[in-house]
C-alpha positions, 0 to 999 in steps of 0.5 A: 535475505537472511535464511530465517525469510527465506523458506517455510519451516523454523520462524517461516509462516504456517498457514493459519496459525493466528485465528481467533476467537472474538467477540462478534460486537467488536470484530473489524474488517478491512475492506478490500480496496475496490469497495466504495471509498468516502475519499482517498488521503495523499500529501503534497510533496514538499521534503527534497531529499526524497527525490534528490535534484528533481523535486520540482516536476513531482508536484506537477505529477501529483496534480495529474493524480489528483486529476485523474482521482478526483473523477472518482473519489474525494480527494483529502490532501495533507499540506506541510504549511500554507505555501506548500497548500497555495502550490497544490492550489496553483497546479490544481487549477492549472491541471483544471481540478474543480475549485477546493471544496467541490473535489478535493480538501486541503488541510494543514498537517504537516509530514516528514514524508508523504507516503500516506499509504503507510503513515496514515491509519488504515481503515477497517469496518467495524460489524455495525458497519461503521468505519474505524482506523487501525493507527499502527506504530511507525518508525520510519521503516526501521531505516530513517530517523526523521518521522516524528511528524508522521507518527502523528498523522493517524490522530491528525486523520481521527481529527478531521474524519471524526472517525474512532482510532484504535492502536493495536497492540502485540499479543506476545507482550502488549507493546504497540503493532508497527506495520505500515499500509504497503505491507498489507493487501486483503481481498475483504474476505478473510484473507490477507498477502504479506511477505516474509522479507519484510515481517520475519527477515532480520532486516528493517525489523519493525517488531522485534520478536514477534513470530509469524503466529503471532502476527497472524493473530494481529491480523486476525483480530484488528484487519477481519483476515484469518487466513494469511498467505506469506509470499517471500521478497518483494521487488528489487529495490524496494526501500521498505525492505518487502512491501507487498505493494509492489508485487501482488494484488487482490483484484477480487476475492478469488483473484491475485494480479502478480508482477513476474518477472520473466528474464532469468538474468533479472534479480526479480525473476527469482523472487516473483517465481517462488512467489508464483509457487507459493500462489500456486500451493495457496491456489491449490487450497483455496480457489485462486486465479492467478494473473500475471504481469511484467515489470517494466525495465529496470529503471536506474537513478544514479546507479540506483536501481528503483522499485518500478512495477505496475503492480503499485496501482491504486484502486478508486471508486471504479477506476485503476491508476496504473504507474507507466514507465515509458517501456513497452511493457506499458501496455501489456502490463495496462491490458493485464490489469484492465482484464483483471477489472473488467468493470473498471476504467483503467488509466495510466499514469507517468511515473518515471520521475515519482518512482526516484522518490522509491514509491509511486500511487499506491505508496503515496494514498490511503483510502477512507472506505464508506460506511455499510448502514 
């Protein structure tokens, strides 16, 4: 991580610097993930290079995810083509998921990759209660060249849902804002968490020249979040370079679940200790309960450390799906998350194969919140 992202100071994040005075008729708020959903969106796996040499079991993992999700949310599934759609129907039937149209729907929409948390639009509520799609620019995490189909996912979701779509623009130069949903975590009441590694470092730069204050203005205008908590670095092995959804998640408006590594020899230790300190500083100003959960033991594939984290859970209607890793800490993490979500059913989903694609449950899902009347 560069010095620019490593400390609060020159280039780091001045708290609250992005507040805007807004026309209330145009105001938006991104609902917290635990608020009522109309649907959850996923894309069926098809891109073998995302799971090199191990694509075969991944559709079966997806079928299990849909089985668990469909008891709580309607699942909207994007499929690359008809052959992929037929594979999805076959495996979902094998897993006992009710027939298409009952608890899931399939749409032929091509994608480059399946990580809809990042390529799909972020749904917000306007002041009139209606849902609007915030369609960020997408540049393949400023790392990959093949993302021409993924940039069209927002248009496809807007067409399929009939929801209005807005393309956010930068406050400094009016260009399209490039962001990914995995980098933002909101409590639905005006607070957002992001990392400096993701937005303020010199690696995988999404919006060259944008300052912390510029980002905070965007968060206020498009997500209804005038208070930003800037954490430091994300998890080791994170291909996105610092997404928040592998390290810190809101469980309610005043509770954060933080992935914390106790082993000082592990590369995640100093990162998580710094993030804990930052959250404690935030809690000194505004009430904030911090719940820590462990990381699993490091997961490697072909010598590469993968971003295995229990914090990459997904919150559906009345349920939390948590990635698990055949690890003794699975139970510890599941118990900690269950305590943070006392009114939710908490279910573990085996994710050792899935994380070889450098993402798990939160990365592959995107919620569509319900309108408020």
